[in-house]
N, C-alpha and C positions, 0 to 999 in steps of 0.2 A: 364549600360555599353553598348556602341555601338561598332560595329566592327571597324569602321574607327577611332574613338577616341583611342581605345586600340592599333590599329596598329601604329598610329602616336606616341603615348606615348612611345612605346617600340622600334620604329624604324623598324618595319616589312615591308617587300617589298610586300608580297602577302599572302592572306588567301583564301582558296578555300573550299567550302562546297559541299559535294557530297552525292547523294542518289541513290541507285540502286533498282528500283522497283521490279525486279525479286527476289532478295534475301532479300530485306529489309535493306541492309547494309547502315549505315549512318557514314560518316567519315568527318573529317576536316584535311586539310593539311595547315600548316603555314610555310611560308618561311621567315626567319628573315633576313639573309644576304647571298648574293652570291658574295660578293666583292672578296673573296679569292678563289672562286670556287663554284661548285654546293653545295646546302645545303644538308648535310648528317644528318640523324637522324632516330631514331627508330619509329616503329609503336606501339602504346600503345592501347591495347584492355582493356576497363574498363567499369564498370557500373557507369555512371554519373547520378546525380540527374536530370540534365536538360542540354540543349545545352549551357547555359551560363557557367556552371561549366566546360564543355568540352572545350569551347573556352578559358577560363582562363588558363586551364591546358596546352593546346597546344601552347598558346602564351608564357607562362613562359618557357616551355620546349624547344621550338625552339630558343628562345633568349639565353638560357643557352648553347645550342649546338654551337651557333656562337662563344661564348666566350671560350668554351671548345676547339674547333678546333683551334682557334687563339692562345690560350696559349700553345697548343701542337705543334704549328708551322706547321699545316697541310694545304695543298693546297685545302681546301674546306671551305664551310660556314656552316650555321646552319639552320636546318629545323626539322619539326616533324609532325607526323600524329597521330591522335587519332581516334579510332573507338568506337562508343557508343554501349556498350553491351546491350543485349546479342548478340554474334556473330552468324551469320546464322548457322542453324543446318547442312547444307551442307557446310562443311569447304572448300572443293575445290572450289565450286562455289563462295563462299564468298571471298576467296583469289583472284580468277580470277577477280571478280568485283573490288576489291581493287586495283589490279594491273592495271586495266583499268584506274582507277583514277590517279594512279601514272604516267602512260604513258601519260595521257592527259596533265600533267604539263610540259611535254617535256624535261625532263632532268634537270630541275632546282631543283628538289627534288630527292634524292637517298635514298630509304627506307632501313632500316635494322631492327634488332630485338629490341624489348623492351618488356614490360610487356604483357604477353599473347601470345607472338610469339615464334616460334622455327625455327631451321634450315630448317625443312621440309616445313614450311610456306614460307620461303624465296624462296625455290625451286618452290613452286606453283606460287609465284609472277613472277619468272623468266620464267614461261610458257608463260606469256603475255608481260612482260616488261623486258628490260635489266637494268632498273634503280632500281635495288635492289641488295644489297650486304650482305654477311654473310652466304653464302652457306656452306654446309659441306665440309670438306677437301676432302672427296671422290668424291664430285661433282666439285672439282677444286676451291673451295672457301677458305676463311680464317678460317672457323670453328667457333666454339662457342666463342663469344667475352668475356664471363664472366671470364675465367681465367686471361685474360689480364687486365680486370678492377680490379680484386682482387689483382693482383700483383702490379698494379699501386698504389692502396691504401696502400699496405705494404711499397712500396718505399716512398710514400709521408708521411706516418706515421713516418718514421725515421727522415725526415726533421723537422716535427712538434715537435717531442720530443726534438731535438737539440735546436729548437727555444724557447722551454720552459725551457731550461737549464738542461735537463734531459739526461740520457744515452740513446743512440739509440739501445742498446742491449735488445732484447725482453725477455731474460731469467728472469723470475720472474715478469715481467711486468703484471699488472692487466688491462684487457681490457674488456669493455662491448660492445657487438655487437648486435645492434637492427636490426632484419631482417636477416633471414638465408636462403634466396633463393639461387640461383646459385652463385651470387657474394658474399653474406654474408657468405655462407658456405665456399667458397674459402678463405675468409679472416680468418675465424675461423681456418681452416686447416693449413694455413701458420703461424698464430700466435702460434698455439700449437706446430708446428714443431720447432719454435724458442724458445720454453720453456715458453711461456706466459701462465698466468692463465686467462682463458676466461669465462666470463659470457655471456649468450646468451638468446635471446627471439624471439618469432615469434607468429603470430596468427594461423599458420598452424601446426597441430600436426605432419604432415610428416616432415616438416622442423625442428621442435624441435627434433624429433628422430634422424635425420641426424646430427644435431649439437651435440647432446648428444653422438652419436657414435664417433664423431670426438674429443671428450674429453672436451666439454664445460659443465659448470654447468648451468642449466636452471633456469631462474628467470621469474617472471611474466612480461608480456609485459608492463604493466602499471608502473612497478617499475624500469625498466632498465635505464631510463634516469638519475635517481637520485642515481644509484649504486655507492658505494664507490670504485672507480677504478682510475687508472692513465689516461686511455684513453677511450673516448666514441666514438664508431664507428657506426653512423647511416647508415644502409645499406638497409632500407626498404622504407617507404613512405617519402615524403617531408614535409616541414613546421613543423618539430618537435621541432625546436629551436625557442622558442617564448618568449614573455614577461612573460608568465605563467611558462614555463618549465625552463628557464635559471637560475632563482634564486635557483632552486633545484639541479642543476648539481654540482657534486663534482669532476669530472674529471678535470685535468689540461690541457688536450689536447682533441680536437674533430677532428677526422680524419676518415671519412667514405665515403661510395660509393653512398649514396642516392642523388638524384637530388633535387635541390631547398630546401636545409635543413633549411634555414632561412625563418621564416614565413613572415617577413617584412624586408625591408632594415635597419630599426633601430636596428634589432637584432644583427647585426655585432658589432655595438657600445656597445650593452649591454654585449656581450661576452668579448669584450676588457676591459670594465670597471671592469669586474670581474677577469681580468688577465688570462682568458682562451685563449689558443692558438688555433685558428680555421684555418684548412686547407680548403680554398674555394673549395666547392664541384666540381665546373666545371673545376678545375685544377687537383685535386687528382683522380677524377673518369674517366679520359680521356682514360684509357687503351683500353676500348672496341671500341671506335670510332677510335682510332689509328689503331687498328687491321683491322676493316672492311674497313676503308677508304683506306688502302693500296691496296685493290683489284682494285681500280680505278687508281692506279699509271700506267703511260704509260709503265713502264718496267715490270709490273706484280707484283703479291704478293711476298713479301720477308720477311720471318719469322725473319731473323736476324735483318733486318731494323726495324721491329715492336718491337722486344725485346729492341733494343737500344733506341727507342723513348719512350717506356714505362719506361725504366730505367731513362730517362731524366726528368720524372716528379719530381723526387727528387731534381735535380739541379734547375729546374724552381721554385719550392717552396722555396728552399734555397734563391734564389734571391728575391722572393716576401717577405719573412719574413724579410730579411735583409733591404730591402727598406722601409718596413712598420715601422721597428724599427727606421730607420733614420728620417723618415718624420713625424712619429706620426699618420699616417693613419692606418686604419684597414687593415688586410690582404685582405679582400674582396675588399675594395676600390682600393688597390694596384693592385690586380689581374685584376679587371675590367679596370683599366687604361692601363695595358699591353695589354689586349685583344682589347680594342677599338683603341689603337694606331696602332696595327697591321692591324685591319680591315680598319681604316682610311687611312693608308699608301697604302693599296691595291686599 
């Protein structure tokens, strides 16, 4: 894989590699599209096997951010940053170095939270650059985006249930939630509040204990995808829906928060062939970016506007499922068509 061939294949505008000698920080910023506005996307801190794996991840994630923002109707594009772990021991110095990289891109990329980042980290970025959003409410920002992502998943799950010919009442519904971090736990809590029976898994004992305390039944992480449930909600790592896993899935609906849930493009068709209703991840998990992107609105952050846009995820999915049924396309192809048409129009 070469950088240029990968950029051209996916339609990326810019990919930047950065290294800070003082801290050892290594990062990649990928800007997929700025047609609708600056590229907004989280910073992901992760241990990668090598730079090729990091590049693949940042390219897939930034592309998905463009489609996510477009389907949500936001005036921004898609971008992403990955930091190759381990992060520098001096967290403040590392964040300041990262902020210098973000500043160098000159506003084409606006950073926010993702794996390994927190509100306090965004504040450290803001020491150096204004091109970072997701500050705490106390600091005048939009706060933790994870509750908005979780609520968007709940809204979208109702749409997916109706598309499958099922009731959208959660009472008695059986849902398997894979991944119980901040977003996954929020999904568990909301499902339990609605009367759903929830099975949950995670590789973290801390996350497992929190899910158990929220009323979930804990199952092994290796078994969760094949659980006998109505709905599967992948809320952890991506690429879990694959040629190997799809034949084992017993859920009628897949609606979760994880990014890039499909291992390959062909997996959308594999789900459709099995009659499984799939809520495209870049549509259903847009609540977080809806929240943080509102910080860059000229009128300032508006919580009511955010809530209305997160609620709108349900109607957007209604339209996608209806069109997919009419045309015979997969829900993923229909959602991509919507996103690309909006980006192209801009």
